[in-house]
N, C-alpha and C positions, 0 to 999 in steps of 0.2 A: 897614361897612369890612371889606375882605377881608384875612384873615390870610395874610400873605405866606409864613409858614412852612409853611402847608398847601399852598400852590401849589408851593412848592419841593419838598416831600416827594412830592407826586403826580408832579411832573415827574421826580424822581429815580427813583421806582418804575417809571415808564414806560421810562426809559433802561435801568435794570437788567434789566427784563423783556425788553426788545428785545435786550439783549446776551446774555441767557441763551438766547433762542430762536435767535439767530444762532450761538451756540456749539454748541447742539444740532445745528443743521443742518450746521455746519462739520464736526463730528466724523462725522456720518453721511455727508457728502460725501467726507471723507477715506477712510472705510472703503469706501465704494462705489467710489471711484477706485482703491483698492488692488486690488480685484477685477480691474479692467481692466488695471492695470499687471502684475499677476501673470500673467494670461492672455497678455499680450504677451510677458512674459519667458519663459514656457513655449514659446510659439510660436517665439520667436527663440533658443531653446536656451541661455538665460543660465545661468550657473553657480549652484550652490546658495547661495553667499554673496549673490548679487544677489537671488535669490528670497526668502531669509530676511530681507533688509533691507526688502523691500517688505512681507513678512508682519508683521514686527515693528511697522512703522508702522501698518499696517492693523488689526492685532489690538488695538493700544493704543486706537485710535479706536473700534473695535468694542466694546471693553469699557466705554468711557465712555458710548457710546450705550445699551448694555445696562443700565448703572447709572442712567441718567437717568430720572426719573419719567415723562417724556413720550415720549421716543424708544423706551423699552423696550416701549411698547405697539404699536410698529410691527412687523409680521411680517417686514419687510425687515431690521430690525436683527438678528433671530435667524437669518435665512437667511444673511446675510453673515457673522455670527459663526461659524455652523456651517461655512461654506465655508472661511474663513480658518483656523479651528482645525484642520480636517481636513488641510490642507496642512502645517501645522506638525507635526502628528502624524506625517505621512509623511516630512518632510524634515529635521526636527531630529535631529542626530546624538546629542544627549543623550537617552538612553532615558527617563530620569525625566521630562524635559520633554515628550518625545514622548507618553508614556503619559498625562501630565496633560492634554494637549490632545486626546488621543483621548477621554478621559472628558468633557471640556468640549464636544466635538463632539456626542456622544450627547445631552447635556443640551440643547444649543442646537437640535438637530433636533427633539427632543421638544417643546420650547417653541414652536418655529416652527409645528409641526403643530397646536397648540392654537388657533391663530387661524382664523377662518372663511374668510378670504381668503388662506390661506397658499399656495394654488396659484399666486398671482401671482408667487411667487418659487420655483416648483417646480424650475426649472433649477438654481439654486444648491443647493437641498436635495438634488436628485438627484446632483449632483456630489459633495456632501459624503458622501452615502450610499455612492457608489462608492469614495471614498477610505477611508471607514471599513472597507469590506470588504477593500480591499487591506491595510490595517493588521491586520485580523483574520487575513488569510492569513499575514502575517509572524509574528504572535503564535502562530498555530497551528503553523507550521513550527518555530519555536523550541521550543514545548512538545513537539512530536513528537521533535525531536532530543534533548531532555532526558528522553525516555521518560515524559513526563506525558501519557499517551494520553487521559485523560479531558478535560483542558483542550484538547488538540489537536483532539479530536473536536468539542467544543462550539463552537470557533471555526470549524473547517473545514466543518462541516455548514452553518453559516449562510452562509459564503461560497459553497458549492456551491449552496445554495438561491437565492442572489442571482444566480449565474451558472449556471443549470441546464444549459446546453448545453456547458459546459466539462468535457470528460471527464477531464482531469488533476486538476482540483479534486475531481471525484466520486471518483476512485480514491484520492486522498489522504485524503478524508473516510472512505472505506471502510477503508483501512489503519489509520487512527486508531481507528475503531470496533472493528476486530479486536484491536488492541492493548489496548483497554479491555474485551475479552471480551464484546462486544456483536455477536454474529453476525447478528442480525436487522437491525440498522442497517447493518452492513457489506453485507449482501445488497442492501438498498435502493439504496445508493450505487454498488455494483458494477453493479447492474441499470441504474441511470441511465446510467452510462458506456456500457454495452453498447447500450442503447436509442438512444444518440446516436452510434452507429457506431464505437465504439472497436475497435481490432484488437489491442490489447495482450494477449498470451497470458496474463498474470497474471490478468486479469479473468475469463477463461473458466475458468482453473484454480481460482481461489478460489470462484467461483460453484459449480463442480462439487463442491468439498469441502463447501460448506455444504449443497448438495442431498443429498450422501451422508450427512452428519451428520443430516439430517432423514429418513433412510431412503428417500429418493426417488431410487433409483439410475437409473431411466429418464431422469429429467430431467438427472441428472448426466452420463449418457452422451451425451444429445443436446447438452448444453452443450459438452462436450469435442469433439464432432463439429463443432459450429459454429466452435469455436476453431481446429480443424485445417483447416477450410475457409478460414478467414482467414489461417492461418499454417501452411501445409503442412509436415509433418515436423518441426514444432517439438519439440525434445527433451523439454521439460517436459510439454507437452500429450500428446505421443505416449506417453510412459512412463505418465502417469496414465491415459490411455485404455486402454492394454494391461492395466494392473493392475486397473482396474475391470471389464474384460471377464473377466479371470481370476477376480476375486473373485465375480463373478456366474455363473461357470462357462459363459461364452459362449466356449468354447475354439475353435470353428471360426472365429468372427469374429476372435478374438485372433490366431490363426495367420495369417489372411489379412492382417491389419494388419502383423504382423511381417514376413511375406514381402515385402510391398510396401515397407516401411521399409528393410529390409536391402539392397534394391537401390540405395538412395540413401545410407544411413548405414552404411558398412562398417567403422567403427572404434569401434563401441559394444559394450563387453564385456557391458553389461547386456542389450542386445537379443539378442545371441547366447545369453546365459544363459537368458533367458525363452523363446526359441525352442526351446532344448534341453529346458527344463522341460516345455513343452507336448508335445513329442514323447515325452518320458519318460512323461508321464501317459497318453499314447496307446499305450504299450508299443512305440513305434518307437525301440528303443534305438540302432540304428545311426545314425540322424539326430541323436538326442540327443547321442551321443558326439561326432560331428563338430562340433555346435554348441558344446558345452562346450569342446572343444579350441580352437576359434576364439576363444572368449572368453578362454581362458588364453594364447593367442598374443598377445593385446593386453595382458593383465596376468597374468603367470605366478603372482602371489601372490593371485589373486582367490579367496578362501576358498569362497564359495558354489558357484562352478563346480567347484572341486576336490572338495568334499563330494558334490555331486550326481553328478559323474563317477565317484566311488568307488562310489556306489549303483548306477549303471548297470553297472559292471563286475561287481559282486556279483550283480545280477539276471541278467546274461548268463552268469555262472558257474553260477548255479542252474539256468538253462534248459539248460545243457549236460549236466546230470545227469538230465534228464527221461528215464525209462526207454525210450521209443520211439526216442530218438536220443541215447543216452548217449555222451558223449565226454569221458573223463577228462582227456585232454591239453588240450582246449579249456578245461575247467573250471579246471585248474591255471593256465593262461595268464591267464584273467580274474581269478582270485583274486590272482595275483601283481601284475597291473596295479592292482587295487583297493588292495592293500597299499601299493604305491609312491605312488599319488596321495593316499591317506588319511594316510600318514606326512607328506607335504608339507603337507596340510591341518592336521594336528596341530601341525606346526612353526609354521604361520602363526597358529594360534589354539590355544595349548596347553591352555587351560582349557575348551574346548568338549567337553561330556560326550558328546554324540551321536557325535562323531568317535572319542572314546576307546572307546566301547562297540562301534562297528563294528570297530575294530582288535582289541579283545578277542575279538570273534567270529571274525575272520580267523585270529588266532594260536591260538585254541582249535582251529580246523579243522586247522591245521598242526602241532598238538601242540607249539607253542612256549610252554610254560607259564611259562618264565622271563619272557618278554615280557608274558604275561597278568598275572603277579603285579606286575610293574613298573607296568603301566597301572592295575590295580586300586588299587595304593597311591597313584597320582596322584589317582584319584577320591576316595579317603578324605581327601585333603588339602583338597579344596574345601569 
C-alpha cells in the first residue's frame, strides 16, 4: 500500500523546487533586462531619475542572483552586477552610496574574472571597467583639489594607464606626482603626454626642469627648443630657454634668441633686462644702457634693471678715468647718473645691501661722508 503522505511530500518538493528555479531565472532576467533598459535610457538621453529607477530595480535583482546558491555560479550574474553597480557609482548624487557601489563594482569585476568563461560577458565587464576609471578620475580630481597629491596620483595614474593616449589625463597624473614630490613618476607621465603629440607648453617646461635637476642640461635645452617649435615665442618657454642658455654660458645663442624675440614681444621688461645683462657681460655698455632703460620704461620701479643700470654707469665712469683718454667731466656725469638710479633702487628695495654698498662707494668718491654714515648706519640695522 502506497503511503499517500510520501507522494504528497514528493509532489510538494517538486513544486517548491520548480518555483525556486523559476524565481532564480526571473531575477536574472530582470537584472538582464535592466541592462537593456539602461542602455536605451542612455541612448534616448533620459534624465538621471529615470536611469536611477532602472538601476535600482536591476541592482535589487542582481543582488538576489548574486546571493542565490545556483545563480551566483553564473559569470553573467557578476558581469551584470559589475555593470549596474558601476553606473550607480557614477550617477548616484549621494557620495556615500556612490563610493559603496564603486567598491562593489571592483569586487564584482574581480569575481567575474575568476570564471573560466568570463569572456562571454566581456562587453559588460569592459563597460564596468570604463565606468570605474571615470569614477577614479573623479576621485583623483577631488583629491588633487584637496591637495592630497598622493591619493590623486594613485587614482590618476591608473586612469592614465587605462587611457594611455589621453594627454590631459597624463598631464594630470604628472602634476599629481609632482605634488607628491615624485619627479621620476612625473617625468614618465609628462613624457607620455609629449609622445602622444601634446603641444601644451607646461609639459615641455616641466620636462626641462626635471632634466635640469638631473644635471642633463643638453636634454633640457632640446626639450625647450621642441616646446618653442610647437609654441613659438611662448613667454614661459622662452624665458626658461634664455635662462638656461645664460646658466650654461651660451651667451651668443641667448643673444640671438633675445634679438628674435624682442622683434615680436616688445613689452617685456624681463626680456629687455636680460638683453641688457648679456651686453653688459660683453662690456657693450651702450647697448646695455639702452636695454635697461627700455625695461624701466615699461616698469619704472623694476629693481633689477635699476641696479644693473647703476653698475653700467659706474663702469662707464671708471672707463672715463683710464689714463689714455681721461675725461673727468664724463666721469662726473656717469657717477651722477649712477647715484640717481641707485637712489631710486634703494627706495624700491631699502634693505638691499648690495645697493647700499654701491651708494656708499659713490658718496665716498664724492666726499659726502654724511651720507656714507647714514648708509652704514642702515647696514648696521639689518
